[in-house]
C-alpha positions in Angstrom: 151.4 92.2 92.4 152.0 91.5 95.6 150.3 89.0 97.1 146.9 89.6 98.8 144.5 87.3 100.9 141.7 87.7 98.4 139.1 87.8 101.0 136.0 89.4 99.0 132.5 90.7 98.8 132.0 90.6 95.3 128.8 92.4 93.7 127.2 93.5 90.7 125.5 96.6 90.8 124.0 99.5 89.2 125.5 102.9 89.4 123.3 104.2 86.7 119.8 102.2 85.4 120.7 99.1 83.1 124.2 99.8 83.4 125.8 96.8 85.0 129.3 97.5 86.6 131.7 95.2 89.4 132.1 96.0 92.7 133.1 95.3 95.7 131.5 95.5 99.1 133.3 96.8 102.1 131.5 97.5 105.2 128.3 99.9 103.6 130.1 100.9 100.7 130.0 99.8 97.2 133.8 100.5 95.0 133.7 100.1 91.4 136.6 98.0 91.2 137.7 98.2 87.7 138.3 102.2 88.0 139.8 101.8 91.7 142.4 99.5 90.0 143.7 102.5 88.0 143.5 105.0 91.2 145.3 101.6 92.9 147.9 101.6 90.8 148.7 105.4 90.1 149.0 105.5 93.9 151.1 103.0 94.8 153.2 103.0 91.3 152.6 99.5 91.4 151.4 97.3 88.0 148.2 95.7 88.6 146.5 93.5 85.7 143.5 95.6 84.2 140.2 94.6 85.8 136.9 94.1 83.7 134.1 96.4 84.6 131.7 93.4 84.8 131.4 90.3 86.9 131.2 87.3 83.8 134.4 88.7 82.1 136.1 89.2 85.9 135.3 85.2 86.5 136.7 84.3 82.7 139.6 86.2 84.1 140.3 83.7 86.9 142.9 83.9 89.3 144.8 86.4 87.8 141.8 88.7 88.4 141.0 87.3 91.9 144.6 88.3 93.1 144.5 91.9 91.3 141.0 92.6 92.7 142.2 91.1 96.1 145.3 93.8 96.1 142.6 97.0 94.8 140.3 96.1 97.6 143.1 96.3 100.3 143.5 99.7 99.1 140.2 100.7 99.1 140.0 99.5 102.6 142.9 101.6 103.2 141.3 104.6 101.9 138.1 104.3 103.0 139.6 104.2 107.0 142.0 106.9 105.9 139.5 109.7 104.1 135.8 107.8 104.2 136.0 107.9 100.6 137.6 106.0 97.4 138.1 108.6 94.4 140.1 109.0 91.1 140.3 112.9 91.6 138.8 115.3 93.5 135.7 115.1 91.5 135.4 111.6 90.3 134.1 109.4 93.5 134.4 105.7 93.2 132.7 104.8 96.5 129.1 104.5 96.6 126.4 104.4 99.5 125.1 101.0 99.7 121.7 102.4 99.9 122.4 105.1 97.6 122.7 102.2 94.6 120.6 98.9 93.5 122.6 95.9 93.5 121.8 93.2 90.8 122.4 89.8 91.1 126.5 89.1 91.6 126.4 86.5 88.9 123.7 87.9 86.4 124.2 85.6 83.4 125.4 82.3 84.2 125.6 79.9 81.5 124.3 77.0 83.7 122.7 76.6 86.8 122.5 73.2 88.4 120.2 72.5 91.4 120.6 69.7 94.3 117.1 67.8 95.2 116.8 65.9 98.4 120.0 67.2 99.6 119.0 67.3 103.3 117.1 65.0 105.2 114.8 67.3 106.9 113.3 68.7 103.6 113.3 65.0 102.1 111.5 64.0 104.8 108.6 66.5 104.2 107.9 65.4 101.2 107.5 62.1 101.7 110.9 61.2 101.2 112.8 59.3 104.1 115.8 57.7 102.4 118.5 60.1 100.4 119.7 59.3 97.4 122.8 57.6 96.9 124.0 60.0 94.7 123.3 63.6 94.0 119.8 64.3 92.6 120.8 67.4 90.0 118.6 69.3 88.1 119.1 72.5 85.7 117.5 75.3 85.4 117.8 77.8 82.2 120.8 80.0 82.2 120.3 83.9 82.4 116.5 84.7 82.6 115.7 82.9 86.2 118.0 85.1 88.0 116.9 87.9 89.6 118.9 90.3 92.1 117.9 91.8 95.8 114.8 93.1 95.9 113.3 92.7 92.6 110.1 90.7 92.0 109.4 87.1 91.9 106.6 86.5 89.2 104.1 84.0 90.6 103.2 81.2 87.9 99.6 82.1 87.8 98.0 78.3 87.9 100.3 77.2 91.0 98.5 76.9 94.0 101.6 75.7 96.1 104.5 78.3 94.9 107.3 77.7 97.6 110.5 79.2 98.5 113.4 77.4 99.1 116.9 79.0 100.7 120.2 77.6 99.6 123.5 78.2 99.7 125.1 77.9 96.5 128.4 77.9 94.5 130.2 79.9 92.3 132.4 78.0 89.9 135.5 80.0 88.7 137.7 77.5 86.2 136.3 75.8 83.3 136.5 72.4 84.6 135.7 68.5 83.5 136.4 65.1 86.0 137.3 67.0 88.8 138.3 64.4 91.5 136.6 65.9 95.3 140.1 66.6 96.6 140.3 69.3 94.2 137.2 70.6 93.8 137.8 73.8 95.9 140.7 74.7 93.3 137.7 75.1 90.7 135.4 77.6 92.9 135.6 80.8 93.1 133.4 81.3 96.0 129.5 81.6 97.2 126.2 83.3 97.1 122.7 83.0 98.4 120.1 81.5 96.3 116.4 81.3 96.8 115.2 78.4 94.1 111.4 79.2 94.0 109.1 76.2 92.8 105.4 75.7 91.6 105.8 72.7 93.5 102.1 71.3 92.3 102.9 71.4 88.9 105.4 68.6 89.1 102.7 65.6 89.2 100.8 66.7 85.9 102.0 64.4 83.6 101.6 60.8 85.1 101.9 59.4 88.6 105.8 58.8 89.1 107.1 61.3 86.8 108.1 65.0 88.1 107.7 67.8 85.3 110.8 69.6 86.6 110.4 72.2 83.5 107.4 73.2 85.0 108.2 73.2 88.7 111.8 74.9 88.3 112.4 76.7 85.0 110.1 79.4 84.8 111.6 83.4 84.5 112.5 85.1 87.9 112.9 81.2 89.4 116.1 82.2 91.3 116.7 85.0 93.2 120.3 85.6 93.7 122.6 88.0 96.2 123.3 90.2 97.8 127.1 89.6 97.1 129.7 86.9 95.6 131.8 86.0 98.9 135.4 84.5 98.0 136.0 81.4 99.1 139.0 82.7 101.3 136.5 84.5 103.5 134.3 81.3 104.3 136.9 79.0 105.8 134.0 76.1 105.9 131.3 76.2 103.7 129.1 73.3 105.4 129.2 75.1 108.8 126.6 78.1 107.7 123.8 78.9 109.4 121.0 79.5 107.1 117.8 81.3 108.0 114.7 82.0 105.6 112.3 84.4 106.6 108.5 85.3 105.1 106.6 88.6 105.9 109.4 88.5 109.1 108.4 85.1 110.3 111.4 82.4 110.4 110.5 79.3 108.2 113.8 77.7 108.0 116.6 77.6 110.1 119.5 74.9 110.0 123.0 75.0 109.3 124.7 73.3 105.8 126.7 71.2 107.7 123.0 69.2 107.3 123.8 68.6 103.8 124.2 65.0 102.8 126.6 65.2 99.5 128.7 68.0 100.4 130.3 70.4 97.7 133.2 68.5 96.5 131.5 65.2 95.7 128.9 66.9 94.1 131.3 68.9 91.9 132.9 65.4 91.4 129.8 63.9 90.0 128.7 66.5 88.3 131.8 67.2 86.2 132.6 63.5 85.5 129.4 64.3 83.3 129.4 67.7 81.8 131.9 71.0 81.4 131.6 73.5 84.3 132.5 77.5 82.9 133.2 80.0 85.1 130.2 81.9 86.5 128.2 78.5 86.6 126.0 78.3 89.7 125.3 75.0 92.0 122.6 75.1 94.2 123.6 72.8 97.2 119.7 72.1 98.1 117.6 73.5 101.1 117.0 72.4 104.7 113.5 71.6 106.4 110.7 73.7 106.4 109.9 74.9 103.1 106.3 73.8 103.2 104.0 76.9 103.0 102.9 78.2 100.1 103.3 82.1 99.4 100.9 84.7 97.8 101.5 87.8 96.0 102.9 90.3 98.0 104.8 88.1 100.5 108.4 89.2 101.3 111.1 86.2 101.4 114.2 87.2 102.8 116.9 84.3 102.8 120.4 84.7 105.2 123.2 82.6 105.2 126.3 84.0 107.6 129.3 85.4 106.1 127.6 86.2 102.9 124.3 88.3 104.4 120.5 88.3 103.2 118.7 88.4 100.2 115.2 89.7 99.7 112.4 89.0 97.4 108.8 90.3 96.5 106.4 87.3 95.4 104.5 89.8 92.5 101.7 88.9 89.7 103.4 87.7 86.3 102.5 90.4 84.0 100.6 89.0 81.1 
């Protein structure tokens, strides 16, 4: 495979209900990467490694899959520019209009979701914590079930009266790794996505003074909307120079830059991997800036937007019994 720049926006999408596929987002088109690889190899007469059809398997293939996908994505871009579509044959279309397919969470089944608390000064001050923690303050959400995709419902915890949004930049890990020094941290990252770390904040102080019940506050199903895509790291020169905006029912509530992070991504990865092994597809949510203060109610629409990644919308709904 010839060297490609590997600048991509990768997605998980449903061409038909309940059938997830790995795709690449090019402008307003989503192209099936695994099938496009076959068409690309045939058209260019070059050997290209087989690409998995789902995101989790793709991430487990590491750099080989990233390079192959980059080659295929560049070929797809040329096809779209030339003829407006990507196809296997005249009757087998591999590109889809974005508005006509359903995007899912780009990393739908992460084994671990690690989140940073108190990583922005303004957010910490709003909670009465003027001093930021000396070390990264990390908590863990369960894998898989908290994750929902673009446009999906977030089910409000019924007993919570302070149900809050927290827009965040998230890191997607691309290699199994342990004891990663800060200066090697970017080597283990595949890219970045958006998450909304939903929180039932008023349930956190129900044990006794001085203790936070992180389980009830953060671990509930649908507590981590994610999307719309995984932007590969080559597309984002500096993850600490991105604008992050959150809107609730169209009104801006958070507007900050990731440069305001206190503990930067390399130091966070070094800290986490000192204690645990990270695996491909693991998610690190890097914390939320100030402005996540007003409680949400059923029917509210929350949109988190980060430049170079896109916008992630969610709707608050009653939890079914």
